Structure formats: structure tokens, C-alpha cells
C-alpha positions in Angstrom: 77.6 126.0 153.3 77.3 128.0 156.5 80.9 128.3 157.6 81.9 132.0 157.5 78.8 133.0 155.5 78.3 136.7 155.0 75.0 138.4 155.5 73.3 139.8 152.4 71.7 143.3 152.6 68.0 143.2 151.9 68.2 146.8 150.8 70.0 146.0 147.6 67.9 146.8 144.5 67.3 144.1 141.9 69.2 144.5 138.6 66.8 143.5 135.8 68.8 141.0 133.9 66.4 138.4 132.5 67.5 135.3 130.7 67.2 135.3 126.9 67.5 132.4 124.4 70.8 133.8 123.1 72.4 133.1 126.4 71.4 129.4 126.3 74.3 127.3 127.5 75.4 124.1 125.7 76.2 122.2 128.9 73.8 121.0 131.5 71.0 120.5 128.9 69.4 118.3 131.6 70.2 118.8 135.3 73.6 117.7 136.5 73.8 114.4 138.3 76.6 113.2 140.5 78.1 113.2 144.0 79.5 116.0 146.1 81.8 115.8 149.2 80.3 118.5 151.4 77.2 117.0 153.0 79.0 113.9 154.4 82.7 114.8 154.6 82.7 118.6 155.0 86.4 119.6 155.6 87.5 116.0 156.3 87.8 115.3 152.6 91.0 114.0 150.9 92.3 112.4 147.7 91.7 108.8 148.8 88.1 109.5 149.8 87.3 111.1 146.5 88.8 108.1 144.6 86.8 105.7 146.8 83.6 107.6 146.1 84.3 107.6 142.3 84.9 103.8 142.5 81.6 103.4 144.4 79.7 105.6 142.0 80.6 103.1 139.2 80.4 99.8 141.2 77.0 100.7 142.7 75.5 101.3 139.3 74.8 105.0 140.0 77.1 106.1 137.3 75.2 104.0 134.8 72.0 105.6 136.2 73.3 109.0 135.2 75.3 110.2 138.2 78.5 111.4 136.4 80.0 114.3 138.3 82.4 113.7 141.2 82.8 117.0 143.1 85.3 118.2 145.6 83.7 121.0 147.6 85.5 123.3 150.0 88.7 122.6 151.9 91.0 121.4 149.1 92.9 124.7 148.7 96.5 125.1 149.8 98.6 128.3 149.1 99.5 130.3 146.1 103.1 130.3 144.8 105.2 133.3 143.9 103.3 133.7 140.6 99.9 133.6 142.3 99.1 130.1 141.0 96.8 128.1 143.4 98.1 124.7 144.7 96.0 122.2 146.6 96.8 121.4 150.2 98.6 118.3 151.4 95.4 116.2 151.4 95.4 116.5 147.6 99.0 115.9 146.4 98.1 116.1 142.7 94.7 117.5 141.6 95.5 116.8 138.0 96.1 113.1 138.7 92.9 112.9 140.8 91.0 114.4 137.9 92.5 111.9 135.5 91.5 109.1 137.8 87.9 110.3 137.8 87.9 110.7 134.1 89.4 107.2 133.6 86.3 105.9 135.3 84.1 107.5 132.6 83.1 110.3 135.1 83.5 114.1 135.2 85.3 116.1 137.9 84.2 119.2 139.8 85.7 121.7 142.1 84.9 124.6 144.4 85.9 128.3 144.9 84.6 131.7 145.9 84.6 135.2 144.3 85.7 136.5 147.7 89.2 136.5 149.3 88.4 133.4 151.3 86.1 130.4 151.0 83.3 129.7 153.5 85.8 127.4 155.4 88.5 130.1 155.4 90.7 128.7 152.5 91.9 130.8 149.6 89.2 132.3 147.3 89.6 133.5 143.7 89.3 137.3 144.2 91.9 138.9 142.0 93.0 135.6 140.5 90.0 134.6 138.4 91.7 134.1 135.1 94.7 132.4 136.8 92.4 130.0 138.7 90.3 129.2 135.7 93.4 128.4 133.7 94.6 126.1 136.5 91.2 124.4 136.5 91.5 123.9 132.8 95.0 122.3 133.2 93.5 120.0 135.8 90.6 119.0 133.5 87.8 120.4 135.6 84.3 119.9 134.3 82.2 121.7 137.0 82.8 124.7 139.2 80.8 125.8 142.3 81.4 129.5 143.0 80.3 130.2 146.6 79.7 133.8 147.6 81.1 133.4 151.2 83.4 136.4 152.0 82.6 138.5 148.9 81.9 142.1 149.8 79.9 144.4 147.6 76.4 145.3 146.4 74.4 143.2 144.0 75.8 144.9 140.9 79.3 144.1 142.1 78.3 140.5 142.9 76.8 140.1 139.4 80.0 141.4 137.9 82.1 139.0 140.0 80.1 136.0 138.8 80.3 137.2 135.2 84.1 137.7 135.5 84.6 134.0 136.5 82.4 132.8 133.8 84.4 134.7 131.2 87.6 133.3 132.6 86.2 129.8 132.4 85.2 130.3 128.8 88.8 131.1 127.9 89.8 127.6 129.0 88.0 126.1 126.0 86.5 123.5 128.2 82.8 122.8 128.7 82.6 123.6 132.4 79.3 123.6 134.2 79.1 126.8 136.2 77.2 126.5 139.5 76.4 129.8 141.3 76.0 129.6 145.1 74.8 132.7 146.8 71.8 131.2 148.7 69.0 132.7 146.5 69.7 136.3 147.4 69.0 139.2 145.1 66.5 137.1 143.1 69.4 135.3 141.4 66.9 133.4 139.1 66.4 136.7 137.3 70.1 137.1 136.4 71.9 133.8 137.0 71.8 132.7 133.3 72.9 136.2 132.1 76.3 135.7 133.8 76.7 132.2 132.4 75.3 130.2 135.3 74.0 126.7 134.5 72.5 126.4 137.9 72.0 128.7 140.9 71.1 128.0 144.5 67.7 129.3 145.4 67.8 128.9 149.2 69.9 128.4 152.3 72.1 125.3 152.7 70.2 122.0 153.0 70.6 119.9 156.1 69.6 116.3 156.8 66.2 117.3 158.3 62.7 117.2 156.9 62.0 120.8 157.9 65.0 122.3 156.0 64.6 120.0 153.0 60.9 121.0 152.8 61.7 124.7 153.0 64.3 124.4 150.2 62.2 122.2 147.9 58.6 123.4 148.3 59.9 127.0 148.4 60.7 126.8 144.7 57.1 127.1 143.6 56.8 130.1 141.3 60.4 129.9 140.1 59.6 127.4 137.3 59.6 130.1 134.5 63.3 130.7 135.2 64.4 127.1 134.6 65.1 125.2 131.5 67.8 123.3 129.5 71.2 124.8 130.4 69.9 126.9 133.3 68.4 125.3 136.4 67.1 126.4 139.8 69.0 124.5 142.6 67.5 123.8 146.0 70.9 122.3 147.1 72.4 118.8 147.3 70.7 115.5 148.3 70.8 114.3 151.9 69.4 110.8 151.1 71.1 108.1 153.1 72.7 110.4 155.7 70.4 108.9 158.3 68.4 111.7 160.0 65.2 111.5 157.9 62.8 108.6 157.5 62.4 106.6 154.3 59.2 108.4 153.5 60.9 111.7 154.0 63.8 110.6 151.7 61.2 109.5 149.1 59.7 113.0 149.4 63.2 114.5 149.0 64.0 112.6 145.8 60.5 113.0 144.3 60.4 116.7 144.8 63.9 117.3 143.5 63.0 115.3 140.3 59.7 117.2 139.8 61.7 120.4 140.2 64.2 119.4 137.5 66.8 120.1 140.1 70.5 119.0 140.0 70.8 115.6 141.7 74.1 115.6 143.7 74.2 112.7 146.1 75.8 113.7 149.4 76.1 110.4 151.3 78.9 108.0 151.7 78.6 105.7 148.7 81.0 103.2 150.0 78.7 102.2 152.9 75.4 102.9 151.2 72.4 100.7 152.2 70.3 99.0 149.6 67.3 101.1 150.4 69.3 104.3 149.8 70.5 103.0 146.4 67.0 102.0 145.5 65.9 105.6 146.1 68.8 107.3 144.3 68.8 104.9 141.3 65.1 104.4 140.5 65.1 104.9 136.7 61.5 106.0 136.4 62.0 108.7 139.0 65.3 109.9 137.5 63.6 110.1 134.1 61.4 112.9 135.4 64.4 114.9 136.4 66.2 114.2 133.1 63.2 114.7 130.9 64.2 116.4 127.6 61.4 119.0 127.8 63.2 120.5 130.7 60.2 122.0 132.5 60.3 122.5 136.2 57.2 121.3 138.0 54.9 123.5 140.1 52.2 123.3 142.7 48.6 123.0 141.3 46.7 122.6 144.5 47.1 122.9 148.2 44.8 122.0 151.1 46.4 122.6 154.4 49.5 120.4 154.5 48.4 118.5 151.4 50.0 119.6 148.1 49.8 118.4 144.5 52.7 119.2 142.2 52.8 118.6 138.4 55.6 118.4 135.9 54.8 118.2 132.1 56.9 115.7 130.3 58.2 115.5 126.7 55.9 112.6 125.7 52.8 114.5 126.7 52.3 112.7 130.0 52.4 114.4 133.4 54.4 113.6 136.5 52.4 114.2 139.6 53.4 114.3 143.2 50.9 114.0 146.0 52.6 115.3 149.1 51.5 115.2 152.7 53.4 117.7 154.9 51.2 116.9 157.9 51.7 114.8 161.0 49.4 112.0 160.2 48.5 109.9 157.0 45.9 111.6 154.9 44.1 111.1 151.5 45.2 113.4 148.8 43.5 114.0 145.4 44.9 115.1 142.0 42.2 116.7 139.9 42.7 115.9 136.1 41.1 119.1 135.0 43.6 121.2 136.9 46.4 119.4 135.0 44.8 119.8 131.6 44.0 116.1 131.3 40.8 114.7 129.8 38.3 112.9 131.9 39.9 109.5 131.7 43.6 108.7 132.2 45.9 105.9 133.2 48.1 106.1 136.3 51.4 104.5 137.1 53.1 104.5 140.5 56.7 105.3 140.0 58.1 104.1 143.3 56.1 100.9 143.2 56.8 100.7 139.5 53.4 99.3 138.6 50.3 100.3 136.8 47.4 101.4 139.0 44.8 101.4 136.2 42.5 104.0 134.6 40.8 106.7 136.6 38.1 109.2 135.7 38.3 112.9 136.7 40.8 112.5 139.5 43.2 110.2 141.3 43.3 109.9 145.0 45.8 108.1 147.4 46.5 107.7 151.0 49.8 109.5 151.6 51.9 108.8 154.7 53.1 111.4 157.1 55.8 113.6 155.4 55.4 111.2 152.5 54.6 111.2 148.8 52.8 109.2 146.1 54.6 109.9 142.9 52.8 108.9 139.7 52.9 109.4 135.9 49.5 110.1 134.3 48.7 109.6 130.7 45.5 110.3 128.9 43.8 107.3 127.3 45.0 108.3 123.8 48.7 108.0 124.8 50.7 104.9 124.5 52.1 103.5 127.7 55.7 103.5 126.4 58.5 101.6 128.0 59.3 101.4 131.6 
């Protein structure tokens, strides 16, 4: 989020802390799916709103589709008592009871803090109270923590130490808590995020409900695929689908790209007033299956011709998810070359948004892609079974 965000010095040297298999987390084996309060409510959030979103997550069928986390972002904090323990503000009279309500729905509960003295919105951060706050989160039954850099001061080494400190505090709770680092992709966080216990880390500035910002965040992840995998994911930020400032084709691009990227899927719209077309985008099971694929490979760009891009994500069953994107200002034909994807000469193609088989193709697959749009397909060679849909 942008409120009160500090500037990060470009002169800081990278600390070479690469992820190793021994650091593999046991949570977030596939990217986290759920709903977060910030994109729609910002600081207008309260207890009743969170309960209503949890209800809607279940009643809409999104929970059954995999969206399990209900997350309170910034602006929930009140004051610390004489012992230093954090208490929520008056909009959240009992955070433990709210957590219990969410859990009773079969969902998981997430919360937000900062390693600095204040959060981005100016509420109390966790600096100097890391173990105390983590213990409080454990008492409340927290399952996910976003740790947002905000007002933290210090060089990259200090920042890494601060993120590790909170991870160690969370580990002492004995709970399986997903740890989401948020420092906007500075300091090449993908090199060290997993080494401090991060399960996901922001790779970019905050998303907004605009095609331009969404595109920068999503397409900008090309080249980061080697840093992602089960338990540790690149995060281009939350979903804006349904918030009304992008076209349907642009929202289809948003969802398709995030799923090809194996990105966390955190809806950011008002689920209680969600339109059927928004639900259809968020809940498409064949598209979600790409994001949640057990192989855990982040997709990457295999070709680009001006505004036309082809992205590929290998899947556990040996098939390939392929996105044909048009970032231009008019509809254009786009082609995916089978040889570039390691496919044999003949393959079958299924359109995942239309949810229908398109037939067999030899050497390549081409489609007319709308402005700012996508054609998202699953391609199998002729020796693979079609599987279930």
C-alpha cells in the first residue's frame, strides 16, 4: 500500500542469500487463495465487514473453489497496554472472536503488521514487540501474516534481519502461519525471501485497478520463475477483478496471468455485491487449476512480437498452460509455436475460458486476441490423455 511508504535506497548492496531446499516451508505448498480487505475497503474496514465477506466467500462458492483465507489488512490496530500487548481498535472489539467466526466457516484468518514503528496507514507497527505480537497472533488463531515494510529504517542487511526476527517469533507460536513479505520488490527480495522464512514476497509496487499497473506488476515477473516453487512464491500483489475500472478482457488477462505466474490469488472486491461475470472469472476451475498445479512451476514468456506475448507454464501431468496476450490497442492474431514449448508436431488444444476443446493442431496454434486480452489454453501432445475437466 502507498500510505506513508518509505523510499528505498538504490545504493544498498545485495546480500547473497539464495533459497535452498532445506528451507522449504510446509505451508503454502500451492499459492495461497483467499480475500483481503485492502483493495476495496482500505481503512474503512471493520468487524462486521469481515464477517460479511467470510459469509459471502462461502455462499458464493469461492471457498469451495479454493479461496480459504480471509485477511484483515492495515487499520485494525489500537493501542498497546501497560505490558506492551497490542489490542485492536474499536472497530474490532474482539479479534479472537472474529478469528473463531472465520474458522467456524471452514476458512483461515489473516492479519497485517509492519517491522517498522508504524504501519503504512500510521497505526502501531511491531518494532520492538515482535515476539509479543506473534504470541498475540497465536492466541487469536492467526493463519497468515502480511509484514509490510512501511516505516522501517535501515539498510538491506537490517531489513533482512527484521524479517527473519518476525519469522522466528511466529515459529515459536507453534502455529502454521503463512508469512507474506511486503517490501515492494526492493533489494531483489526473491534472492533472500525464502531464507528468512517467507512463503511469498511482493515483487512490485502496489497494484491498482488499472490495466497499466496490473500489466507492469504481472508481465514484469518474467525472469523470476527460478525463485518460485512450493512453499515460496513470487507475489505481484492482490487481485482487482470486479472493482470496476478494467474491462472484462483486462480482468481475464489479470486472472490468466496471475495463474500462469503461480501467484497468490487474493480477491480484493466486495464479495457481497459481486456480479455473476466477476464470480465466473474468479471461480473458473480450469484456470484455478493452473495456479494450484502440484508441480509448482511459475510460467515464463517464450516469445514476444511488439505488444504480443506468449507465456507458458509446465504442468504436473505433462501438459502446458499457454497464454496468448495482446498488450496492444487493437485486436491481433497471436501464435504459439509448439517447438518453443518442447511439444511435438501435433497437439490438442483446449480453451480454458470457453471450457471447450478446439481440436488438434500441427506445429503451432494461432488465435485472434482482443485488445488488452488473452486466449488461455491447455496444450497436450497427442500421446497424453485428455484427463478430466
